[in-house]
BAGU-514831 format. One record per residue: x, y, z of N, C-alpha, C in turn. Coordinates in pm, whole numbers, padded with zeros to 5 digits, always signed. Example, Ala and Ser with C-alpha at 12.3 -4.5 7.8 and 13.67 -1.06 7.14 Angstrom:
+01319-00569+00780+01230-00450+00780+01320-00330+00780;+01285-00225+00708+01367-00106+00714+01290+00003+00787;
This chain:
+00197-03429-02480+00130-03304-02444-00021-03319-02458;-00096-03262-02363-00241-03260-02374-00282-03157-02480;-00411-03160-02518-00460-03065-02618-00444-02922-02570;-00473-02897-02442-00459-02762-02387-00313-02718-02387;-00222-02808-02351-00080-02776-02349-00028-02746-02489;-00078-02820-02588-00036-02796-02726-00079-02658-02773;-00204-02623-02747-00254-02490-02784-00173-02381-02714;-00146-02404-02585-00068-02306-02509+00073-02291-02565;+00131-02403-02610+00265-02400-02669+00268-02311-02792;+00172-02333-02883+00167-02252-03005+00139-02105-02973;+00050-02083-02875+00019-01946-02833+00145-01876-02781;+00218-01944-02691+00334-01880-02630+00448-01859-02730;+00460-01948-02828+00562-01929-02931+00535-01801-03008;+00408-01776-03039+00372-01655-03112+00379-01531-03023;+00334-01544-02897+00334-01428-02808+00476-01382-02776;+00569-01477-02775+00710-01442-02755+00760-01355-02869;+00721-01390-02992+00759-01310-03109+00700-01170-03100;+00580-01160-03041+00513-01031-03029+00565-00947-02913;+00641-01009-02824+00694-00937-02709+00592-00918-02599;+00496-01008-02587+00393-00995-02484+00447-01043-02349;+00417-00968-02246+00462-01005-02112+00371-01114-02053;+00422-01182-01952+00351-01295-01893+00215-01257-01836;+00202-01135-01782+00075-01092-01723-00034-01089-01830;-00003-01035-01946-00099-01029-02055-00125-01168-02113;-00020-01250-02120-00037-01388-02167-00144-01460-02085;-00136-01443-01954-00231-01511-01865-00372-01462-01890;-00388-01331-01911-00520-01274-01938-00578-01333-02066;-00496-01346-02169-00544-01389-02300-00570-01539-02309;-00501-01619-02232-00514-01763-02248-00611-01827-02147;-00646-01753-02042-00735-01809-01939-00881-01795-01978;-00961-01904-01973-01104-01895-02005-01176-01799-01911;-01274-01728-01965-01352-01633-01883-01451-01706-01792;-01506-01817-01841-01608-01888-01762-01609-02035-01801;-01625-02121-01701-01646-02264-01725-01771-02305-01650;-01871-02351-01723-02000-02386-01666-02018-02538-01670;-02058-02597-01559-02086-02740-01551-02225-02758-01492;-02310-02837-01561-02447-02856-01516-02485-03003-01523;-02591-03039-01453-02645-03175-01458-02781-03172-01528;-02794-03255-01631-02919-03264-01707-02993-03391-01666;-03102-03375-01594-03177-03490-01542-03301-03510-01627;-03315-03630-01684-03431-03658-01770-03491-03795-01737;-03613-03816-01784-03676-03947-01775-03655-04019-01907;-03593-04136-01904-03569-04214-02024-03699-04277-02073;-03697-04330-02195-03815-04396-02251-03861-04512-02164;-03767-04572-02092-03798-04687-02006-03869-04646-01877;-03871-04516-01850-03932-04467-01726-03830-04441-01617;-03706-04485-01638-03599-04461-01541-03549-04316-01552;-03494-04267-01442-03434-04134-01441-03285-04147-01471;-03232-04053-01545-03089-04054-01580-03033-03912-01573;-02904-03905-01541-02836-03776-01530-02719-03770-01627;-02709-03661-01700-02599-03640-01795-02532-03507-01764;-02399-03508-01763-02324-03387-01732-02299-03307-01858;-02331-03179-01851-02306-03089-01963-02221-02972-01918;-02145-02917-02008-02066-02800-01971-02041-02709-02091;-02001-02588-02060-01971-02487-02163-01851-02407-02115;-01747-02404-02198-01627-02324-02170-01633-02199-02257;-01633-02084-02194-01638-01956-02265-01502-01888-02248;-01426-01884-02356-01287-01844-02345-01263-01694-02348;-01318-01624-02447-01287-01481-02461-01399-01410-02535;-01431-01288-02489-01537-01209-02554-01491-01068-02587;-01360-01046-02596-01308-00912-02620-01353-00855-02754;-01366-00944-02856-01399-00895-02990-01545-00917-03028;-01625-00971-02938-01766-00995-02969-01817-01116-02895;-01942-01157-02921-01998-01274-02853-01916-01398-02882;-01918-01490-02789-01837-01612-02803-01907-01712-02895;-01827-01797-02961-01880-01886-03063-01809-02020-03056;-01885-02129-03067-01820-02259-03066-01919-02373-03063;-01874-02490-03100-01959-02607-03114-02002-02668-02982;-02100-02759-02994-02153-02833-02880-02152-02980-02919;-02066-03059-02852-02053-03200-02890-02122-03292-02791;-02180-03399-02846-02244-03503-02766-02160-03629-02781;-02095-03670-02672-02005-03785-02679-01987-03841-02538;-01979-03975-02525-01966-04033-02390-01835-03999-02320;-01734-03960-02397-01605-03927-02337-01567-03782-02365;-01664-03694-02347-01635-03551-02363-01522-03515-02268;-01414-03462-02323-01291-03437-02248-01279-03288-02216;-01289-03249-02089-01279-03108-02053-01148-03043-02101;-01039-03120-02101-00911-03066-02148-00919-03030-02295;-00973-03122-02376-00985-03096-02519-01079-02979-02546;-01189-02972-02473-01286-02865-02494-01226-02730-02456;-01148-02725-02348-01078-02601-02313-00986-02558-02426;-00913-02654-02483-00824-02626-02594-00900-02572-02714;-01012-02637-02747-01089-02597-02864-01157-02461-02845;-01196-02430-02721-01253-02298-02693-01148-02190-02719;-01025-02216-02674-00915-02123-02699-00888-02110-02848;-00883-02225-02919-00858-02221-03063-00965-02141-03136;-01090-02147-03088-01196-02069-03152-01172-01920-03139;-01116-01878-03026-01082-01736-03010-00984-01693-03116;-00879-01774-03137-00776-01736-03235-00827-01755-03378;-00912-01855-03398-00967-01881-03532-01054-01765-03579;-01144-01719-03492-01231-01608-03532-01152-01479-03551;-01045-01465-03474-00963-01344-03486-00879-01345-03614;-00827-01463-03651-00738-01468-03768-00816-01441-03897;-00945-01478-03901-01026-01445-04018-01105-01316-03997;-01081-01251-03884-01130-01117-03855-01283-01104-03858;-01351-01201-03794-01495-01186-03774-01518-01154-03626;-01624-01080-03594-01639-01023-03458-01692-01121-03354;-01612-01224-03327-01648-01324-03228-01531-01351-03135;-01562-01414-03020-01462-01476-02935-01481-01627-02944;-01417-01701-02853-01421-01847-02862-01494-01913-02747;-01561-02024-02777-01627-02106-02675-01635-02249-02725;-01670-02340-02639-01690-02480-02676-01770-02546-02564;-01840-02654-02597-01918-02721-02494-01948-02864-02529;-02015-02931-02438-02050-03070-02465-02139-03128-02359;-02199-03242-02393-02277-03320-02299-02225-03463-02303;-02197-03517-02186-02142-03652-02179-02253-03755-02196;-02273-03797-02321-02375-03896-02353-02337-03966-02482;-02400-04077-02510-02376-04151-02633-02500-04140-02721;-02498-04051-02822-02615-04031-02906-02665-04159-02972;-02572-04251-03001-02609-04375-03066-02691-04468-02978;-02688-04445-02846-02761-04530-02753-02888-04464-02701;-02919-04345-02754-03035-04270-02707-03137-04254-02818;-03263-04254-02782-03369-04234-02881-03377-04086-02919;-03450-04060-03027-03474-03922-03071-03536-03840-02959;-03632-03899-02890-03701-03829-02782-03607-03804-02664;-03522-03900-02632-03429-03882-02521-03326-03774-02551;-03277-03770-02675-03182-03665-02714-03247-03527-02703;-03373-03520-02743-03444-03393-02733-03458-03350-02587;-03489-03444-02499-03503-03411-02356-03371-03362-02297;-03261-03429-02332-03129-03388-02281-03096-03247-02328;-03121-03221-02456-03090-03090-02512-03170-02980-02443;-03299-03004-02426-03383-02903-02362-03345-02883-02215;-03308-02992-02147-03265-02981-02007-03136-02899-01996;-03047-02919-02094-02921-02843-02097-02949-02694-02115;-03039-02662-02208-03075-02521-02230-03139-02460-02106;-03222-02537-02036-03283-02487-01912-03176-02440-01814;-03063-02509-01812-02957-02478-01716-02865-02365-01761;-02849-02345-01893-02749-02247-01940-02808-02130-02019;-02941-02122-02030-03000-02020-02118-02962-01877-02080;-02928-01856-01953-02894-01721-01911-02750-01682-01943;-02668-01778-01991-02528-01744-02024-02499-01765-02174;-02603-01796-02253-02587-01800-02398-02686-01702-02459;-02670-01674-02587-02760-01582-02655-02688-01512-02769;-02761-01446-02858-02702-01385-02978-02592-01284-02950;-02595-01221-02833-02491-01123-02799-02399-01173-02687;-02412-01301-02650-02332-01358-02542-02246-01475-02589;-02310-01581-02632-02242-01704-02670-02336-01782-02762;-02286-01820-02879-02369-01878-02984-02319-02018-03017;-02383-02123-02964-02341-02260-02995-02366-02297-03141;-02310-02411-03180-02323-02464-03315-02307-02616-03308;-02341-02688-03416-02323-02834-03413-02177-02875-03404;-02153-02990-03348-02020-03047-03338-02039-03199-03340;-01939-03272-03299-01947-03418-03295-02070-03464-03217;-02155-03544-03281-02270-03601-03215-02393-03514-03212;-02381-03388-03253-02497-03299-03261-02514-03257-03406;-02630-03197-03438-02658-03163-03577-02761-03050-03585;-02814-03029-03706-02911-02921-03725-03036-02940-03640;-03079-03067-03622-03196-03093-03538-03170-03051-03394;-03049-03079-03345-03012-03038-03209-03024-02887-03194;-02975-02814-03296-02981-02668-03291-03126-02619-03293;-03211-02691-03367-03353-02653-03371-03416-02665-03233;-03383-02771-03159-03435-02787-03023-03386-02675-02931;-03258-02637-02949-03202-02530-02865-03275-02399-02892;-03297-02368-03020-03370-02245-03056-03508-02244-02990;-03579-02354-03001-03715-02360-02947-03716-02344-02796;-03625-02416-02726-03623-02408-02580-03577-02271-02531;-03475-02217-02595-03426-02083-02557-03536-01979-02578;-03610-01994-02688-03714-01897-02721-03830-01899-02621;-03847-02009-02549-03951-02014-02446-03918-01919-02331;-03790-01892-02312-03746-01799-02207-03733-01655-02259;-03691-01641-02386-03649-01509-02434-03723-01461-02558;-03828-01531-02600-03896-01493-02723-03820-01550-02844;-03883-01547-02960-03826-01609-03080-03688-01552-03110;-03585-01639-03101-03446-01594-03111-03365-01692-03195;-03383-01695-03327-03308-01791-03409-03157-01769-03405;-03111-01648-03375-02968-01618-03375-02894-01674-03254;-02964-01747-03165-02897-01803-03048-02800-01913-03085;-02824-01981-03198-02733-02085-03247-02718-02069-03398;-02614-02134-03453-02601-02145-03597-02595-02294-03635;-02600-02320-03765-02606-02459-03809-02746-02515-03800;-02846-02427-03804-02987-02466-03793-03040-02515-03929;-03155-02583-03929-03221-02613-04055-03259-02483-04127;-03262-02487-04259-03298-02368-04337-03434-02313-04295;-03526-02403-04262-03661-02360-04227-03667-02275-04101;-03564-02284-04018-03562-02208-03892-03455-02099-03893;-03411-02060-04012-03316-01950-04021-03173-01992-04047;-03153-02117-04086-03019-02161-04123-02972-02095-04252;-02845-02110-04281-02787-02045-04400-02759-02144-04511;-02779-02099-04633-02732-02176-04749-02581-02193-04735;-02530-02309-04774-02385-02332-04777-02322-02370-04646;-02400-02378-04537-02341-02405-04406-02283-02546-04398;-02352-02645-04455-02306-02783-04445-02170-02802-04512;-02151-02738-04627-02026-02754-04702-01920-02652-04664;-01951-02560-04573-01868-02443-04549-01723-02473-04511;-01702-02566-04419-01565-02594-04375-01483-02653-04488;-01540-02750-04560-01470-02808-04674-01446-02707-04785;-01543-02617-04805-01526-02511-04905-01412-02419-04866;-01405-02385-04737-01296-02300-04689-01161-02367-04703;-01155-02498-04678-01031-02574-04697-00984-02561-04842;-01078-02575-04934-01045-02564-05076-00991-02425-05109;-01055-02320-05061-01008-02184-05088-00867-02163-05033;-00839-02222-04916-00705-02210-04857-00601-02278-04945;-00632-02398-04993-00540-02470-05081-00519-02393-05210;-00627-02343-05266-00620-02266-05391-00528-02146-05377;-00539-02074-05265-00456-01956-05242-00308-01994-05229;-00280-02100-05152-00142-02143-05133-00079-02186-05264;-00149-02267-05341-00093-02318-05466-00074-02208-05570;-00156-02107-05566-00136-01992-05655-00005-01923-05621;+00022-01907-05491+00150-01849-05446+00268-01936-05485;+00247-02067-05479+00353-02163-05508+00372-02185-05658;+00283-02130-05738+00292-02151-05882+00260-02293-05924;+00174-02361-05845+00138-02499-05872-00008-02509-05915;-00035-02583-06020-00173-02607-06064-00229-02726-05987;-00354-02715-05944-00415-02825-05869-00418-02953-05951;-00429-02939-06083-00436-03056-06170-00305-03134-06174;-00197-03073-06126-00066-03139-06126-00033-03202-05990;-00125-03190-05895-00097-03233-05758-00174-03358-05719;-00111-03440-05634-00173-03560-05579-00204-03535-05431;-00328-03564-05395-00376-03535-05260-00407-03664-05184;-00382-03662-05053-00424-03769-04963-00504-03705-04850;-00622-03760-04820-00711-03700-04721-00742-03800-04611;-00704-03766-04488-00738-03849-04374-00871-03803-04317;-00974-03886-04333-01107-03850-04286-01199-03818-04403;-01314-03885-04405-01409-03861-04513-01547-03830-04455;-01545-03753-04346-01670-03705-04288-01713-03578-04359;-01781-03491-04289-01832-03369-04351-01720-03286-04413;-01613-03261-04337-01505-03174-04387-01427-03242-04500;-01381-03365-04474-01299-03434-04573-01371-03461-04703;-01499-03498-04696-01572-03531-04818-01597-03408-04904;-01634-03298-04841-01656-03176-04920-01525-03119-04974;-01419-03125-04895-01289-03079-04946-01249-03163-05067;-01269-03295-05056-01237-03385-05168-01319-03350-05291;-01446-03323-05271-01535-03290-05382-01487-03165-05456;-01453-03061-05382-01413-02935-05446-01276-02947-05512;-01185-03020-05448-01052-03042-05507-01065-03120-05637;-01146-03225-05635-01167-03308-05753-01229-03228-05867;-01328-03145-05834-01393-03063-05937-01297-02964-06000;-01193-02924-05923-01092-02830-05975-00980-02901-06050;-00986-03034-06060-00887-03110-06136-00780-03177-06053;-00785-03160-05921-00686-03226-05835-00707-03376-05832;-00598-03451-05821-00604-03597-05819-00593-03645-05675;-00699-03706-05624-00700-03757-05487-00666-03906-05492;-00547-03939-05445-00497-04076-05460-00525-04164-05339;-00553-04103-05224-00577-04184-05103-00674-04114-05010;-00761-04194-04948-00860-04144-04852-00876-04249-04742;-00895-04202-04619-00922-04295-04510-01042-04247-04429;-01103-04340-04356-01204-04306-04256-01185-04399-04138;-01280-04402-04046-01264-04484-03925-01252-04632-03956;-01305-04675-04071-01304-04817-04104-01183-04866-04178;-01114-04779-04249-00998-04821-04328-00953-04714-04424;-00881-04754-04529-00828-04658-04625-00829-04720-04764;-00832-04634-04866-00828-04679-05005-00726-04597-05081;-00675-04655-05190-00570-04590-05269-00589-04620-05418;-00560-04520-05499-00556-04537-05645-00459-04436-05702;-00353-04485-05765-00252-04394-05821-00309-04308-05933;-00418-04353-05994-00481-04278-06103-00585-04179-06053;-00609-04179-05923-00708-04088-05865-00840-04155-05839;-00904-04117-05730-01032-04175-05687-01147-04089-05739;-01249-04154-05792-01370-04086-05839-01452-04045-05716;-01447-03917-05681-01508-03871-05556-01660-03879-05559;-01721-03845-05672-01867-03853-05680-01914-03996-05658;-01844-04090-05721-01879-04231-05705-01857-04277-05561;-01748-04231-05499-01719-04269-05361-01824-04213-05265;-01868-04091-05289-01969-04031-05202-02100-04108-05210;-02135-04155-05328-02255-04237-05343-02240-04368-05266;-02119-04425-05274-02092-04550-05201-02106-04530-05051;-02048-04422-04998-02052-04400-04853-02193-04368-04804;-02274-04307-04888-02412-04278-04849-02489-04407-04820;-02459-04512-04895-02529-04639-04876-02458-04732-04778;-02324-04732-04783-02246-04825-04700-02209-04766-04564;-02207-04633-04555-02168-04569-04429-02018-04564-04407;-01940-04611-04504-01794-04612-04494-01734-04620-04633;-01607-04585-04645-01539-04599-04774-01500-04744-04799;-01500-04825-04695-01461-04966-04709-01555-05038-04806;-01497-05122-04888-01576-05195-04985-01593-05123-05116;-01538-05002-05128-01548-04929-05255-01462-04997-05361;-01522-05027-05474-01455-05108-05576-01368-05026-05671;-01376-04893-05663-01298-04811-05755-01156-04782-05710;-01112-04843-05600-00976-04824-05549-00938-04946-05467;-00808-04964-05443-00763-05078-05365-00755-05042-05217;-00784-05141-05134-00779-05119-04990-00635-05117-04942;-00611-05036-04838-00480-05036-04772-00502-05012-04624;-00397-05031-04545-00410-05010-04402-00434-04862-04373;-00521-04837-04276-00557-04699-04244-00436-04616-04204;-00343-04675-04130-00225-04602-04083-00131-04559-04197;-00145-04621-04313-00058-04589-04426-00095-04456-04492;-00216-04408-04464-00263-04287-04531-00169-04168-04511;-00124-04148-04388-00043-04030-04357+00093-04030-04426;+00143-04149-04458+00277-04158-04516+00274-04202-04663;+00156-04197-04726+00145-04236-04866+00218-04135-04955;+00261-04178-05071+00332-04090-05164+00232-03991-05226;+00242-03865-05189+00151-03761-05240+00220-03626-05230;+00158-03525-05288+00212-03388-05280+00150-03311-05165;+00021-03334-05142-00053-03259-05040-00124-03355-04945;-00096-03343-04816-00159-03424-04713-00261-03338-04638;-00384-03388-04627-00490-03314-04558-00543-03397-04442;-00493-03377-04320-00554-03443-04204-00687-03375-04175;-00797-03449-04188-00931-03392-04172-01015-03474-04077;-00950-03534-03978-01023-03621-03885-00986-03590-03741;-00887-03660-03687-00855-03654-03545-00742-03557-03513;-00736-03516-03387-00626-03435-03340-00507-03522-03301;-00388-03464-03301-00269-03532-03254-00220-03648-03336;-00256-03656-03464-00216-03772-03546-00078-03754-03610;-00035-03631-03629+00097-03607-03688+00198-03589-03575;+00255-03700-03531+00353-03701-03425+00494-03690-03484;+00593-03677-03399+00732-03668-03447+00771-03796-03519;+00724-03910-03471+00758-04037-03535+00698-04047-03674;+00573-04007-03687+00506-04010-03818+00566-03905-03912;+00601-03790-03857+00649-03678-03939+00766-03716-04027;+00860-03794-03975+00979-03830-04052+00948-03922-04170;+00827-03982-04170+00788-04073-04277+00698-04006-04381;+00657-03884-04354+00564-03815-04445+00636-03772-04572;+00574-03799-04686+00634-03767-04816+00576-03640-04878;+00465-03591-04825+00400-03473-04880+00487-03348-04864;+00476-03258-04960+00548-03130-04955+00465-03022-04887;+00332-03047-04881+00240-02950-04820+00146-03024-04726;+00119-02962-04610+00022-03018-04514-00085-02913-04488;-00209-02952-04507-00323-02861-04490-00407-02912-04373;-00406-02843-04261-00470-02891-04139-00621-02862-04140;-00699-02954-04196-00844-02939-04196-00905-02981-04063;-00836-03068-03987-00881-03110-03854-00833-03009-03750;-00889-03017-03630-00842-02934-03519-00724-03001-03450;-00612-02932-03442-00496-02981-03368-00439-03113-03414;-00422-03136-03545-00369-03266-03588-00218-03283-03568;-00146-03172-03547+00001-03177-03543+00053-03150-03403;+00138-03238-03352+00201-03214-03223+00313-03112-03238;+00350-03042-03130+00458-02943-03139+00589-03002-03191;+00622-03126-03152+00747-03188-03197+00745-03208-03348;+00631-03253-03401+00618-03271-03546+00621-03137-03617;+00558-03037-03556+00556-02903-03615+00697-02848-03633;+00779-02864-03529+00918-02817-03537+00994-02893-03647;+00965-03021-03661+01030-03101-03765+00992-03049-03903;+00863-03021-03925+00819-02971-04055+00884-02837-04089;+00899-02752-03989+00963-02622-04012+01108-02642-04056;+01180-02729-03986+01321-02754-04020+01336-02815-04159;+01242-02900-04198+01249-02968-04327+01194-02884-04442;+01139-02768-04411+01086-02682-04516+00952-02728-04572;+00884-02815-04499+00750-02857-04541+00652-02745-04508;+00575-02702-04606+00483-02592-04586+00354-02643-04523;+00317-02584-04409+00198-02627-04336+00104-02509-04318;-00021-02525-04364-00125-02425-04337-00197-02467-04210;-00203-02381-04108-00255-02421-03976-00406-02427-03966;-00452-02508-03873-00595-02531-03852-00673-02405-03820;-00617-02312-03744-00695-02195-03704-00730-02107-03824;-00663-02130-03937-00703-02065-04062-00778-02160-04154;-00721-02277-04179-00773-02368-04281-00918-02407-04258;-00954-02444-04135-01091-02494-04112-01185-02386-04058;-01150-02260-04081-01233-02150-04032-01357-02126-04118;-01369-02194-04232-01484-02173-04319-01617-02197-04249;-01621-02296-04160-01744-02326-04088-01790-02213-04000;-01698-02154-03924-01738-02045-03835-01765-01917-03914;-01699-01901-04028-01726-01784-04112-01870-01788-04163;-01913-01904-04214-02051-01914-04263-02151-01915-04147;-02109-01962-04031-02193-01947-03911-02213-01798-03881;-02108-01721-03898-02118-01576-03881-02219-01519-03981;-02213-01565-04106-02308-01518-04207-02452-01554-04166;-02470-01674-04110-02603-01716-04065-02652-01624-03955;-02565-01595-03859-02599-01505-03748-02637-01366-03800;-02558-01316-03896-02588-01184-03956-02725-01186-04023;-02754-01293-04099-02884-01304-04166-02998-01307-04065;-02977-01377-03952-03080-01383-03848-03103-01246-03785;-02995-01176-03757-03006-01043-03696-03076-00946-03790;-03039-00952-03918-03096-00861-04018-03233-00907-04068;-03266-01035-04041-03387-01096-04095-03392-01083-04246;-03278-01119-04308-03265-01110-04453-03181-01228-04501;-03231-01307-04591-03164-01429-04634-03073-01406-04754;-02950-01463-04748-02858-01458-04861-02873-01584-04946;-02841-01572-05077-02839-01693-05160-02701-01758-05154;-02689-01879-05208-02565-01956-05198-02449-01885-05267;-02476-01820-05379-02370-01749-05451-02307-01643-05363;-02389-01566-05294-02336-01461-05207-02257-01520-05091;-02310-01628-05032-02241-01693-04920-02100-01735-04962;-02088-01803-05077-01958-01853-05121-01864-01740-05162;-01918-01636-05223-01834-01521-05260-01778-01451-05138;-01865-01431-05038-01820-01365-04914-01720-01453-04839;-01743-01585-04838-01652-01677-04772-01515-01674-04839;-01513-01677-04972-01386-01675-05044-01309-01546-05016;-01379-01434-05013-01313-01306-04986-01246-01307-04849;-01318-01355-04748-01263-01358-04612-01144-01454-04603;-01155-01571-04662-01046-01669-04657-00921-01616-04729;-00940-01554-04844-00824-01503-04920-00761-01384-04849;-00842-01298-04790-00787-01184-04715-00705-01234-04596;-00758-01334-04525-00686-01389-04409-00556-01454-04454;-00560-01528-04563-00438-01591-04614-00332-01487-04645;-00371-01380-04712-00275-01275-04748-00213-01212-04624;-00295-01190-04521-00244-01129-04398-00149-01223-04324;-00180-01352-04324-00092-01450-04260+00043-01454-04331;+00041-01461-04463+00165-01466-04542+00247-01339-04521;+00181-01225-04519+00253-01099-04499+00315-01094-04360;+00241-01142-04259+00295-01146-04123+00416-01238-04115;+00408-01353-04183+00520-01448-04183+00644-01386-04245;+00626-01309-04353+00739-01244-04419+00797-01134-04331;+00709-01058-04268+00754-00945-04186+00831-00991-04063;+00785-01099-03999+00847-01146-03875+00938-01267-03897;+00950-01309-04023+01039-01421-04059+01007-01546-03977;+00883-01591-03986+00841-01708-03909+00757-01800-03997;+00721-01914-03943+00636-02010-04016+00492-01959-04017;+00407-02024-04098+00270-01977-04117+00183-01996-03993;+00207-02101-03914+00128-02118-03792+00157-02005-03693;+00285-01979-03671+00321-01872-03578+00267-01739-03627;+00272-01717-03758+00218-01594-03815+00068-01581-03791;-00005-01692-03809-00150-01690-03787-00182-01659-03641;-00108-01721-03549-00128-01693-03407-00091-01549-03372;+00017-01499-03430+00054-01359-03406-00056-01265-03449;-00110-01289-03567-00216-01205-03621-00338-01208-03530;-00376-01329-03489-00494-01345-03403-00472-01284-03264;-00358-01315-03203-00330-01266-03068-00326-01113-03064;-00263-01053-03164-00252-00907-03166-00390-00842-03174;-00481-00905-03250-00616-00848-03262-00693-00860-03131;-00683-00974-03066-00753-00993-02938-00692-00903-02831;-00560-00892-02830-00493-00808-02730-00532-00662-02746;-00536-00614-02869-00575-00474-02893-00719-00449-02849;-00807-00543-02881-00947-00528-02841-00960-00527-02689;-00884-00614-02623-00884-00618-02476-00836-00486-02418;-00729-00431-02476-00674-00304-02428-00772-00189-02449;-00832-00185-02567-00924-00076-02599-01049-00079-02511;-01083-00197-02461-01200-00206-02374-01169-00169-02229;-01039-00141-02199-01011-00085-02069-00907-00150-01984;-00851-00265-02026-00743-00326-01949-00612-00261-01989;-00579-00152-01925-00461-00077-01964-00337-00133-01896;-00233-00151-01976-00106-00201-01925+00000-00171-02029;+00119-00138-01988+00225-00106-02083+00248-00216-02184;+00230-00340-02140+00259-00452-02229+00167-00455-02350;+00047-00397-02338-00046-00394-02451+00011-00305-02562;+00083-00205-02523+00137-00112-02622+00252-00173-02701;+00301-00288-02656+00413-00352-02722+00371-00439-02839;+00239-00461-02856+00190-00544-02963+00213-00471-03096;+00276-00543-03190+00298-00481-03321+00167-00466-03395;
């Protein structure tokens, strides 16, 4: 299944439980706009080059659209469509007033100079500035882009519309960024785990964790879990994997990766094959890297009792059905990794209000939203007797459907939403 087909599968499974008719399904799952542009720049060599950029805007029923902007040579329109849709459900499940969007530019940041990246970014804004903005669509960093990229977007957009820091989130603090934004997704992952284990009557100090991916999300999640007493026995990244039955010293590992750029070569744990990470003996498995890694074949080898989806779309539908049958508890991505967009929302609010929050307030507000969403997902699962992913989608879909109906798309099927 493609990424879009997987998202559609999960959506339709939940919409069936809600009793939504096919006409409304089509309205809710179809993107509102897909923009494709050509960014023409002069390279440092003096040659002219063209890069294709696009933005998928999925839904705006509950507010302006929100989603990342990735820079990658193989930007996949199918994946971006899927992620734009997931952003709609993600923002709805944590009940912040956004819809979903996603975008990208087909380029290799590693092969471009600082100046060339700036030119591409500004050329992209020149082409799309009239369809983004604080009340329309608010980009954010993603794969291959960062706070500097967002700073360029703010500056270029402001040349057309006046000083507008709220046009993007994930900006440098000096230009209106928020405290806590860098750690936000990993912090949200930790709050999700904390809530689940409290329900399960399990202490984090008694649990063994394995984390696939040690980038921004995986490293911060590991840091917070470790600080709470959790034992992280295995970690992997693009270069390989490491294991220690006694637990890995996360602070030491983070220092190692800062200098080495990878977990490989870390002397505080033994090396193992990267593919072994998913099936290592542990209590909690956290896929925090790639999509589609938990297949039906891998699922039967997994020893973890809990799966926490920190990555986008790590589980295939076949594996998901297997986990449900086996009673493995899975917290879905549209809830687990929502911490990033929640703190992006806080950044947007601060920009609109022109009032800065401190880190304590950011984390307190984030925890409140994550715990409220968790409680609503669990209650929905109990009420409709379904798994947590289906419950999360039901919660999100019902909110978007109601907003769509209240804005004027009247149809009997809207009244059927519980």
